[in-house]
Each structure stands twice: as structure tokens, then as C-alpha cells.
N, CA, C and O atoms as a GROMACS GRO file, in nm:
protein
  500
    1MET      N    1   0.084  -0.116   0.000
    1MET     CA    2   0.000   0.000   0.000
    1MET      C    3   0.090   0.124   0.000
    1MET      O    4   0.148   0.159   0.103
    2ALA      N    5   0.100   0.189  -0.114
    2ALA     CA    6   0.188   0.304  -0.128
    2ALA      C    7   0.119   0.411  -0.211
    2ALA      O    8   0.039   0.381  -0.300
    3ALA      N    9   0.151   0.536  -0.182
    3ALA     CA   10   0.095   0.649  -0.256
    3ALA      C   11   0.168   0.662  -0.389
    3ALA      O   12   0.290   0.684  -0.391
    4ARG      N   13   0.097   0.650  -0.497
    4ARG     CA   14   0.155   0.665  -0.631
    4ARG      C   15   0.144   0.808  -0.683
    4ARG      O   16   0.215   0.848  -0.774
    5ARG      N   17   0.052   0.885  -0.621
    5ARG     CA   18   0.034   1.027  -0.653
    5ARG      C   19   0.030   1.102  -0.520
    5ARG      O   20  -0.006   1.042  -0.418
    6PRO      N   21   0.066   1.227  -0.517
    6PRO     CA   22   0.066   1.299  -0.389
    6PRO      C   23  -0.067   1.290  -0.315
    6PRO      O   24  -0.069   1.267  -0.194
    7GLU      N   25  -0.178   1.307  -0.386
    7GLU     CA   26  -0.309   1.306  -0.320
    7GLU      C   27  -0.347   1.169  -0.265
    7GLU      O   28  -0.437   1.159  -0.182
    8ASP      N   29  -0.280   1.064  -0.310
    8ASP     CA   30  -0.303   0.931  -0.253
    8ASP      C   31  -0.265   0.926  -0.106
    8ASP      O   32  -0.315   0.841  -0.032
    9CYS      N   33  -0.178   1.015  -0.063
    9CYS     CA   34  -0.138   1.018   0.078
    9CYS      C   35  -0.260   1.044   0.167
    9CYS      O   36  -0.270   0.987   0.276
   10HIS      N   37  -0.352   1.128   0.121
   10HIS     CA   38  -0.474   1.153   0.200
   10HIS      C   39  -0.559   1.028   0.211
   10HIS      O   40  -0.605   0.993   0.320
   11ARG      N   41  -0.581   0.961   0.100
   11ARG     CA   42  -0.665   0.840   0.102
   11ARG      C   43  -0.603   0.733   0.190
   11ARG      O   44  -0.673   0.671   0.271
   12LEU      N   45  -0.474   0.711   0.176
   12LEU     CA   46  -0.408   0.607   0.256
   12LEU      C   47  -0.404   0.644   0.403
   12LEU      O   48  -0.418   0.557   0.489
   13PHE      N   49  -0.386   0.772   0.433
   13PHE     CA   50  -0.390   0.814   0.573
   13PHE      C   51  -0.527   0.784   0.632
   13PHE      O   52  -0.537   0.727   0.741
   14ALA      N   53  -0.633   0.822   0.560
   14ALA     CA   54  -0.769   0.798   0.611
   14ALA      C   55  -0.795   0.650   0.632
   14ALA      O   56  -0.854   0.610   0.733
   15GLU      N   57  -0.752   0.567   0.539
   15GLU     CA   58  -0.774   0.422   0.550
   15GLU      C   59  -0.701   0.363   0.670
   15GLU      O   60  -0.761   0.290   0.749
   16THR      N   61  -0.572   0.394   0.684
   16THR     CA   62  -0.493   0.333   0.791
   16THR      C   63  -0.530   0.392   0.928
   16THR      O   64  -0.532   0.320   1.027
   17PHE      N   65  -0.557   0.521   0.933
   17PHE     CA   66  -0.598   0.587   1.057
   17PHE      C   67  -0.730   0.530   1.106
   17PHE      O   68  -0.743   0.492   1.222
   18SER      N   69  -0.827   0.522   1.018
   18SER     CA   70  -0.959   0.471   1.054
   18SER      C   71  -0.955   0.324   1.092
   18SER      O   72  -1.038   0.277   1.171
   19ALA      N   73  -0.858   0.249   1.037
   19ALA     CA   74  -0.843   0.107   1.070
   19ALA      C   75  -0.758   0.086   1.196
   19ALA      O   76  -0.743  -0.027   1.243
   20GLY      N   77  -0.701   0.195   1.250
   20GLY     CA   78  -0.619   0.184   1.371
   20GLY      C   79  -0.485   0.118   1.348
   20GLY      O   80  -0.430   0.058   1.441
   21GLN      N   81  -0.432   0.126   1.228
   21GLN     CA   82  -0.307   0.057   1.191
   21GLN      C   83  -0.188   0.152   1.206
   21GLN      O   84  -0.147   0.216   1.110
   22LEU      N   85  -0.134   0.160   1.326
   22LEU     CA   86  -0.028   0.255   1.357
   22LEU      C   87   0.097   0.234   1.272
   22LEU      O   88   0.152   0.331   1.220
   23ASP      N   89   0.142   0.111   1.256
   23ASP     CA   90   0.263   0.087   1.176
   23ASP      C   91   0.243   0.127   1.031
   23ASP      O   92   0.332   0.188   0.970
   24ALA      N   93   0.128   0.095   0.974
   24ALA     CA   94   0.099   0.134   0.836
   24ALA      C   95   0.088   0.286   0.824
   24ALA      O   96   0.129   0.344   0.724
   25LEU      N   97   0.033   0.349   0.925
   25LEU     CA   98   0.022   0.495   0.928
   25LEU      C   99   0.161   0.558   0.930
   25LEU      O  100   0.188   0.652   0.854
   26MET      N  101   0.247   0.509   1.015
   26MET     CA  102   0.383   0.563   1.024
   26MET      C  103   0.462   0.540   0.896
   26MET      O  104   0.551   0.618   0.863
   27ALA      N  105   0.431   0.435   0.823
   27ALA     CA  106   0.500   0.407   0.697
   27ALA      C  107   0.467   0.512   0.590
   27ALA      O  108   0.536   0.519   0.489
   28LEU      N  109   0.364   0.592   0.612
   28LEU     CA  110   0.330   0.699   0.518
   28LEU      C  111   0.418   0.823   0.538
   28LEU      O  112   0.413   0.916   0.457
   29TYR      N  113   0.498   0.824   0.644
   29TYR     CA  114   0.584   0.937   0.678
   29TYR      C  115   0.731   0.902   0.654
   29TYR      O  116   0.773   0.788   0.675
   30GLU      N  117   0.809   1.001   0.609
   30GLU     CA  118   0.953   0.984   0.607
   30GLU      C  119   1.002   0.974   0.751
   30GLU      O  120   0.936   1.026   0.841
   31PRO      N  121   1.116   0.909   0.774
   31PRO     CA  122   1.164   0.893   0.912
   31PRO      C  123   1.181   1.023   0.990
   31PRO      O  124   1.159   1.026   1.111
   32ARG      N  125   1.219   1.131   0.923
   32ARG     CA  126   1.240   1.259   0.992
   32ARG      C  127   1.124   1.357   0.969
   32ARG      O  128   1.140   1.477   0.992
   33ALA      N  129   1.011   1.307   0.926
   33ALA     CA  130   0.895   1.393   0.900
   33ALA      C  131   0.853   1.468   1.026
   33ALA      O  132   0.872   1.419   1.138
   34GLN      N  133   0.797   1.586   1.007
   34GLN     CA  134   0.750   1.670   1.116
   34GLN      C  135   0.597   1.668   1.119
   34GLN      O  136   0.532   1.682   1.016
   35LEU      N  137   0.541   1.651   1.239
   35LEU     CA  138   0.396   1.648   1.260
   35LEU      C  139   0.361   1.748   1.369
   35LEU      O  140   0.418   1.745   1.478
   36VAL      N  141   0.267   1.838   1.340
   36VAL     CA  142   0.219   1.932   1.440
   36VAL      C  143   0.115   1.858   1.524
   36VAL      O  144   0.012   1.817   1.471
   37PRO      N  145   0.141   1.838   1.656
   37PRO     CA  146   0.053   1.755   1.738
   37PRO      C  147  -0.078   1.821   1.779
   37PRO      O  148  -0.180   1.754   1.791
   38GLN      N  149  -0.076   1.951   1.801
   38GLN     CA  150  -0.194   2.028   1.844
   38GLN      C  151  -0.176   2.171   1.796
   38GLN      O  152  -0.064   2.213   1.770
   39PRO      N  153  -0.286   2.246   1.784
   39PRO     CA  154  -0.272   2.386   1.744
   39PRO      C  155  -0.178   2.462   1.837
   39PRO      O  156  -0.186   2.450   1.959
   40GLY      N  157  -0.088   2.540   1.777
   40GLY     CA  158   0.003   2.623   1.854
   40GLY      C  159   0.124   2.552   1.911
   40GLY      O  160   0.208   2.616   1.973
   41GLN      N  161   0.134   2.421   1.893
   41GLN     CA  162   0.249   2.347   1.945
   41GLN      C  163   0.353   2.327   1.835
   41GLN      O  164   0.318   2.321   1.717
   42PRO      N  165   0.481   2.317   1.874
   42PRO     CA  166   0.584   2.293   1.773
   42PRO      C  167   0.574   2.150   1.718
   42PRO      O  168   0.523   2.061   1.786
   43PRO      N  169   0.623   2.130   1.598
   43PRO     CA  170   0.616   1.996   1.538
   43PRO      C  171   0.706   1.897   1.611
   43PRO      O  172   0.804   1.933   1.675
   44VAL      N  173   0.668   1.770   1.598
   44VAL     CA  174   0.745   1.659   1.655
   44VAL      C  175   0.777   1.561   1.542
   44VAL      O  176   0.718   1.566   1.435
   45SER      N  177   0.870   1.472   1.570
   45SER     CA  178   0.904   1.369   1.470
   45SER      C  179   0.940   1.239   1.541
   45SER      O  180   0.944   1.233   1.664
   46GLY      N  181   0.964   1.136   1.462
   46GLY     CA  182   1.007   1.007   1.516
   46GLY      C  183   0.909   0.948   1.615
   46GLY      O  184   0.789   0.944   1.590
   47GLU      N  185   0.961   0.902   1.730
   47GLU     CA  186   0.878   0.837   1.831
   47GLU      C  187   0.774   0.931   1.890
   47GLU      O  188   0.665   0.888   1.928
   48ALA      N  189   0.806   1.060   1.896
   48ALA     CA  190   0.709   1.157   1.949
   48ALA      C  191   0.589   1.167   1.854
   48ALA      O  192   0.475   1.176   1.900
   49ALA      N  193   0.613   1.166   1.724
   49ALA     CA  194   0.503   1.168   1.627
   49ALA      C  195   0.422   1.039   1.638
   49ALA      O  196   0.299   1.042   1.631
   50ARG      N  197   0.491   0.929   1.655
   50ARG     CA  198   0.422   0.800   1.671
   50ARG      C  199   0.330   0.804   1.794
   50ARG      O  200   0.217   0.755   1.789
   51ASP      N  201   0.380   0.862   1.904
   51ASP     CA  202   0.300   0.872   2.026
   51ASP      C  203   0.176   0.959   2.005
   51ASP      O  204   0.069   0.928   2.057
   52VAL      N  205   0.191   1.068   1.930
   52VAL     CA  206   0.077   1.156   1.900
   52VAL      C  207  -0.029   1.078   1.824
   52VAL      O  208  -0.147   1.081   1.859
   53LEU      N  209   0.012   1.008   1.719
   53LEU     CA  210  -0.083   0.932   1.638
   53LEU      C  211  -0.145   0.818   1.720
   53LEU      O  212  -0.264   0.790   1.707
   54ARG      N  213  -0.065   0.752   1.804
   54ARG     CA  214  -0.118   0.646   1.890
   54ARG      C  215  -0.227   0.702   1.981
   54ARG      O  216  -0.329   0.637   2.003
   55GLY      N  217  -0.206   0.823   2.034
   55GLY     CA  218  -0.306   0.886   2.119
   55GLY      C  219  -0.437   0.909   2.045
   55GLY      O  220  -0.545   0.886   2.100
   56PHE      N  221  -0.429   0.955   1.921
   56PHE     CA  222  -0.551   0.974   1.843
   56PHE      C  223  -0.620   0.841   1.814
   56PHE      O  224  -0.743   0.834   1.811
   57LEU      N  225  -0.542   0.737   1.793
   57LEU     CA  226  -0.602   0.606   1.763
   57LEU      C  227  -0.678   0.548   1.882
   57LEU      O  228  -0.764   0.462   1.863
   58THR      N  229  -0.648   0.593   2.005
   58THR     CA  230  -0.724   0.545   2.120
   58THR      C  231  -0.869   0.591   2.115
   58THR      O  232  -0.954   0.537   2.187
   59LEU      N  233  -0.898   0.689   2.032
   59LEU     CA  234  -1.036   0.739   2.017
   59LEU      C  235  -1.120   0.648   1.929
   59LEU      O  236  -1.239   0.674   1.908
   60LYS      N  237  -1.059   0.541   1.876
   60LYS     CA  238  -1.129   0.452   1.780
   60LYS      C  239  -1.190   0.539   1.669
   60LYS      O  240  -1.310   0.535   1.644
   61PRO      N  241  -1.103   0.617   1.603
   61PRO     CA  242  -1.152   0.718   1.511
   61PRO      C  243  -1.189   0.666   1.373
   61PRO      O  244  -1.146   0.561   1.327
   62SER      N  245  -1.271   0.747   1.311
   62SER     CA  246  -1.297   0.737   1.168
   62SER      C  247  -1.270   0.877   1.114
   62SER      O  248  -1.322   0.975   1.168
   63ILE      N  249  -1.191   0.887   1.009
   63ILE     CA  250  -1.158   1.018   0.955
   63ILE      C  251  -1.193   1.024   0.807
   63ILE      O  252  -1.176   0.926   0.734
   64ARG      N  253  -1.241   1.138   0.766
   64ARG     CA  254  -1.270   1.164   0.626
   64ARG      C  255  -1.184   1.282   0.585
   64ARG      O  256  -1.185   1.385   0.653
   65ILE      N  257  -1.110   1.269   0.476
   65ILE     CA  258  -1.021   1.375   0.428
   65ILE      C  259  -1.060   1.411   0.286
   65ILE      O  260  -1.070   1.324   0.199
   66GLU      N  261  -1.081   1.539   0.263
   66GLU     CA  262  -1.109   1.588   0.128
   66GLU      C  263  -0.989   1.670   0.081
   66GLU      O  264  -0.955   1.771   0.143
   67THR      N  265  -0.926   1.628  -0.027
   67THR     CA  266  -0.815   1.703  -0.084
   67THR      C  267  -0.870   1.828  -0.152
   67THR      O  268  -0.956   1.818  -0.240
   68LEU      N  269  -0.821   1.945  -0.111
   68LEU     CA  270  -0.867   2.071  -0.167
   68LEU      C  271  -0.778   2.117  -0.282
   68LEU      O  272  -0.826   2.173  -0.380
   69SER      N  273  -0.646   2.095  -0.268
   69SER     CA  274  -0.555   2.134  -0.376
   69SER      C  275  -0.425   2.057  -0.366
   69SER      O  276  -0.385   2.010  -0.259
   70VAL      N  277  -0.359   2.046  -0.480
   70VAL     CA  278  -0.228   1.984  -0.490
   70VAL      C  279  -0.142   2.075  -0.578
   70VAL      O  280  -0.178   2.105  -0.692
   71VAL      N  281  -0.030   2.120  -0.524
   71VAL     CA  282   0.066   2.198  -0.601
   71VAL      C  283   0.195   2.116  -0.604
   71VAL      O  284   0.257   2.093  -0.500
   72LYS      N  285   0.234   2.073  -0.723
   72LYS     CA  286   0.346   1.979  -0.736
   72LYS      C  287   0.457   2.040  -0.821
   72LYS      O  288   0.431   2.105  -0.923
   73THR      N  289   0.578   2.018  -0.778
   73THR     CA  290   0.695   2.054  -0.855
   73THR      C  291   0.802   1.948  -0.833
   73THR      O  292   0.841   1.921  -0.719
   74ASP      N  293   0.848   1.889  -0.939
   74ASP     CA  294   0.950   1.785  -0.931
   74ASP      C  295   0.912   1.679  -0.827
   74ASP      O  296   0.815   1.606  -0.845
   75ASP      N  297   0.991   1.671  -0.718
   75ASP     CA  298   0.971   1.566  -0.619
   75ASP      C  299   0.901   1.612  -0.492
   75ASP      O  300   0.899   1.538  -0.393
   76LEU      N  301   0.844   1.732  -0.493
   76LEU     CA  302   0.771   1.783  -0.377
   76LEU      C  303   0.630   1.821  -0.418
   76LEU      O  304   0.604   1.860  -0.532
   77ALA      N  305   0.539   1.810  -0.323
   77ALA     CA  306   0.402   1.856  -0.347
   77ALA      C  307   0.347   1.914  -0.217
   77ALA      O  308   0.373   1.864  -0.108
   78LEU      N  309   0.270   2.022  -0.233
   78LEU     CA  310   0.201   2.086  -0.123
   78LEU      C  311   0.054   2.047  -0.134
   78LEU      O  312  -0.011   2.071  -0.236
   79LEU      N  313   0.002   1.986  -0.027
   79LEU     CA  314  -0.138   1.943  -0.025
   79LEU      C  315  -0.216   2.029   0.074
   79LEU      O  316  -0.165   2.065   0.180
   80ARG      N  317  -0.338   2.061   0.038
   80ARG     CA  318  -0.432   2.127   0.129
   80ARG      C  319  -0.555   2.039   0.138
   80ARG      O  320  -0.600   1.983   0.038
   81SER      N  321  -0.609   2.029   0.258
   81SER     CA  322  -0.725   1.942   0.276
   81SER      C  323  -0.813   1.994   0.389
   81SER      O  324  -0.775   2.082   0.466
   82LYS      N  325  -0.931   1.936   0.395
   82LYS     CA  326  -1.014   1.954   0.514
   82LYS      C  327  -1.052   1.814   0.560
   82LYS      O  328  -1.074   1.724   0.479
   83TRP      N  329  -1.060   1.798   0.692
   83TRP     CA  330  -1.086   1.666   0.749
   83TRP      C  331  -1.190   1.675   0.860
   83TRP      O  332  -1.209   1.779   0.924
   84THR      N  333  -1.256   1.561   0.881
   84THR     CA  334  -1.350   1.545   0.990
   84THR      C  335  -1.323   1.411   1.055
   84THR      O  336  -1.317   1.307   0.989
   85LEU      N  337  -1.306   1.414   1.185
   85LEU     CA  338  -1.278   1.293   1.263
   85LEU      C  339  -1.394   1.272   1.360
   85LEU      O  340  -1.438   1.366   1.427
   86THR      N  341  -1.442   1.150   1.368
   86THR     CA  342  -1.538   1.111   1.470
   86THR      C  343  -1.477   0.997   1.550
   86THR      O  344  -1.401   0.916   1.496
   87GLY      N  345  -1.511   0.991   1.675
   87GLY     CA  346  -1.457   0.885   1.760
   87GLY      C  347  -1.526   0.886   1.895
   87GLY      O  348  -1.632   0.945   1.912
   88THR      N  349  -1.463   0.818   1.990
   88THR     CA  350  -1.516   0.807   2.125
   88THR      C  351  -1.412   0.860   2.222
   88THR      O  352  -1.299   0.811   2.226
   89GLY      N  353  -1.451   0.960   2.302
   89GLY     CA  354  -1.361   1.019   2.399
   89GLY      C  355  -1.333   0.925   2.515
   89GLY      O  356  -1.398   0.822   2.528
   90PRO      N  357  -1.236   0.961   2.599
   90PRO     CA  358  -1.202   0.879   2.716
   90PRO      C  359  -1.320   0.857   2.810
   90PRO      O  360  -1.324   0.758   2.883
   91ASP      N  361  -1.415   0.949   2.806
   91ASP     CA  362  -1.533   0.937   2.892
   91ASP      C  363  -1.644   0.852   2.828
   91ASP      O  364  -1.751   0.835   2.886
   92GLY      N  365  -1.617   0.799   2.709
   92GLY     CA  366  -1.714   0.716   2.640
   92GLY      C  367  -1.813   0.793   2.554
   92GLY      O  368  -1.898   0.734   2.488
   93LYS      N  369  -1.804   0.925   2.556
   93LYS     CA  370  -1.895   1.008   2.478
   93LYS      C  371  -1.841   1.030   2.336
   93LYS      O  372  -1.720   1.034   2.317
   94PRO      N  373  -1.930   1.043   2.239
   94PRO     CA  374  -1.886   1.066   2.102
   94PRO      C  375  -1.818   1.203   2.089
   94PRO      O  376  -1.856   1.299   2.154
   95ILE      N  377  -1.718   1.208   2.005
   95ILE     CA  378  -1.649   1.334   1.977
   95ILE      C  379  -1.641   1.353   1.826
   95ILE      O  380  -1.640   1.257   1.749
   96THR      N  381  -1.636   1.478   1.788
   96THR     CA  382  -1.616   1.515   1.649
   96THR      C  383  -1.514   1.628   1.646
   96THR      O  384  -1.523   1.724   1.722
   97MET      N  385  -1.418   1.615   1.557
   97MET     CA  386  -1.318   1.719   1.535
   97MET      C  387  -1.314   1.746   1.386
   97MET      O  388  -1.340   1.657   1.305
   98ALA      N  389  -1.282   1.870   1.350
   98ALA     CA  390  -1.269   1.904   1.209
   98ALA      C  391  -1.173   2.020   1.196
   98ALA      O  392  -1.162   2.103   1.286
   99ASN      N  393  -1.103   2.026   1.083
   99ASN     CA  394  -1.010   2.135   1.060
   99ASN      C  395  -0.963   2.131   0.916
   99ASN      O  396  -1.004   2.046   0.837
  100ARG      N  397  -0.877   2.224   0.885
  100ARG     CA  398  -0.808   2.226   0.756
  100ARG      C  399  -0.663   2.190   0.781
  100ARG      O  400  -0.608   2.221   0.887
  101ALA      N  401  -0.601   2.126   0.683
  101ALA     CA  402  -0.464   2.080   0.698
  101ALA      C  403  -0.381   2.123   0.578
  101ALA      O  404  -0.432   2.145   0.468
  102THR      N  405  -0.251   2.132   0.602
  102THR     CA  406  -0.153   2.155   0.497
  102THR      C  407  -0.043   2.052   0.518
  102THR      O  408   0.007   2.035   0.629
  103GLU      N  409  -0.005   1.985   0.411
  103GLU     CA  410   0.102   1.886   0.418
  103GLU      C  411   0.198   1.904   0.302
  103GLU      O  412   0.161   1.951   0.195
  104VAL      N  413   0.322   1.866   0.327
  104VAL     CA  414   0.422   1.857   0.221
  104VAL      C  415   0.457   1.710   0.209
  104VAL      O  416   0.486   1.643   0.308
  105VAL      N  417   0.452   1.659   0.086
  105VAL     CA  418   0.491   1.520   0.059
  105VAL      C  419   0.606   1.520  -0.041
  105VAL      O  420   0.621   1.613  -0.120
  106ARG      N  421   0.687   1.414  -0.035
  106ARG     CA  422   0.803   1.405  -0.123
  106ARG      C  423   0.802   1.270  -0.195
  106ARG      O  424   0.770   1.166  -0.137
  107ARG      N  425   0.838   1.275  -0.324
  107ARG     CA  426   0.851   1.152  -0.401
  107ARG      C  427   0.977   1.080  -0.354
  107ARG      O  428   1.084   1.139  -0.343
  108GLN      N  429   0.962   0.952  -0.328
  108GLN     CA  430   1.071   0.868  -0.281
  108GLN      C  431   1.146   0.808  -0.401
  108GLN      O  432   1.094   0.813  -0.513
  109PRO      N  433   1.265   0.754  -0.381
  109PRO     CA  434   1.339   0.695  -0.493
  109PRO      C  435   1.262   0.587  -0.569
  109PRO      O  436   1.288   0.565  -0.688
  110ASP      N  437   1.169   0.518  -0.502
  110ASP     CA  438   1.091   0.414  -0.569
  110ASP      C  439   0.967   0.470  -0.640
  110ASP      O  440   0.887   0.394  -0.695
  111GLY      N  441   0.950   0.604  -0.639
  111GLY     CA  442   0.838   0.667  -0.707
  111GLY      C  443   0.716   0.690  -0.620
  111GLY      O  444   0.621   0.757  -0.664
  112THR      N  445   0.714   0.638  -0.498
  112THR     CA  446   0.600   0.660  -0.408
  112THR      C  447   0.616   0.794  -0.336
  112THR      O  448   0.722   0.856  -0.341
  113TRP      N  449   0.509   0.836  -0.270
  113TRP     CA  450   0.508   0.964  -0.200
  113TRP      C  451   0.488   0.941  -0.051
  113TRP      O  452   0.411   0.854  -0.010
  114ARG      N  453   0.559   1.021   0.031
  114ARG     CA  454   0.545   1.012   0.177
  114ARG      C  455   0.542   1.153   0.237
  114ARG      O  456   0.597   1.247   0.180
  115PHE      N  457   0.477   1.163   0.353
  115PHE     CA  458   0.469   1.291   0.422
  115PHE      C  459   0.606   1.335   0.473
  115PHE      O  460   0.684   1.254   0.525
  116VAL      N  461   0.636   1.465   0.457
  116VAL     CA  462   0.755   1.528   0.512
  116VAL      C  463   0.715   1.624   0.624
  116VAL      O  464   0.780   1.632   0.728
  117ILE      N  465   0.606   1.698   0.599
  117ILE     CA  466   0.549   1.791   0.697
  117ILE      C  467   0.398   1.768   0.699
  117ILE      O  468   0.333   1.763   0.595
  118ASP      N  469   0.344   1.754   0.819
  118ASP     CA  470   0.200   1.733   0.836
  118ASP      C  471   0.149   1.831   0.940
  118ASP      O  472   0.182   1.820   1.059
  119HIS      N  473   0.069   1.927   0.896
  119HIS     CA  474   0.011   2.026   0.986
  119HIS      C  475  -0.142   2.014   0.978
  119HIS      O  476  -0.206   2.084   0.899
  120PRO      N  477  -0.199   1.925   1.060
  120PRO     CA  478  -0.344   1.900   1.053
  120PRO      C  479  -0.430   2.009   1.116
  120PRO      O  480  -0.553   2.001   1.109
  121PHE      N  481  -0.369   2.110   1.178
  121PHE     CA  482  -0.446   2.212   1.248
  121PHE      C  483  -0.420   2.352   1.196
  121PHE      O  484  -0.437   2.449   1.270
  122CYS      N  485  -0.379   2.366   1.070
  122CYS     CA  486  -0.344   2.499   1.020
  122CYS      C  487  -0.465   2.592   1.014
  122CYS      O  488  -0.447   2.714   1.007
  123GLY      N  489  -0.586   2.538   1.015
  123GLY     CA  490  -0.705   2.621   1.017
  123GLY      C  491  -0.723   2.696   1.149
  123GLY      O  492  -0.799   2.793   1.156
  124ASP      N  493  -0.652   2.651   1.254
  124ASP     CA  494  -0.662   2.716   1.386
  124ASP      C  495  -0.558   2.826   1.407
  124ASP      O  496  -0.562   2.897   1.507
  125GLU      N  497  -0.467   2.840   1.313
  125GLU     CA  498  -0.356   2.935   1.336
  125GLU      C  499  -0.356   3.043   1.232
  125GLU      O  500  -0.270   3.132   1.236
   0.00000   0.00000   0.00000
């Protein structure tokens, strides 16, 4: 399961996130990729990014991502999207989150695309 086009990163993220597949989700990111964990917080990478995503997966989430635009040049692409997440909070009550996101993806040597920068909360800043 690999992104053959930049916008495939959104579809694959939604599939693996909604299925709770942390390892498959992390495989969509370059090893040094940066992820903004919450609005106003600095980006994290590596194990810290994994911990952020693991925390979201505890919500038993389902996410829908709509790609709004793709700007591509050579081996980089800038993606804009809007997303809606539904899940179950720690208190057992349903939760819904939504925002706009901006991501940078890079073409890998094998021709697939992976996240380099993931800012899922850019609509809040």
C-alpha cells in the first residue's frame, strides 16, 4: 500500500488511521517527517510523532479527508485538505473534530510519496 500520486497520501492516511493501523500509518511518513501535534504546538518527529498518532487512535476514530488542492513541482508537493474525525472520547462520549490541513509530501526513490510535513491544524492558526 503506497501512494503513487501525492493526493493518494490523504486516502491512505484515512484508511490506515480509521483502521487503527499505527505501523501502516507511520509508513506513510519519512523517518524525519514533522507532525504538528496540536494547534500552537511545535512539530514533533520520530517516536514523538508516533506517540501523538497512537493517542488519536485510542479514540477509535474514523476520519474523512477531502483534498482541496495539490501543487506539485519535481519531487515535492504541497497538499491542502479539510478533514472530519469522529470517535469516542475517554469518557465514552462521542467526539467530532474538524479542521483544515496543509502537508508537504516528497517523491521517494521508488516513485512513491510520503509525508515530510503534516500540519493538521493549520485552520486554527
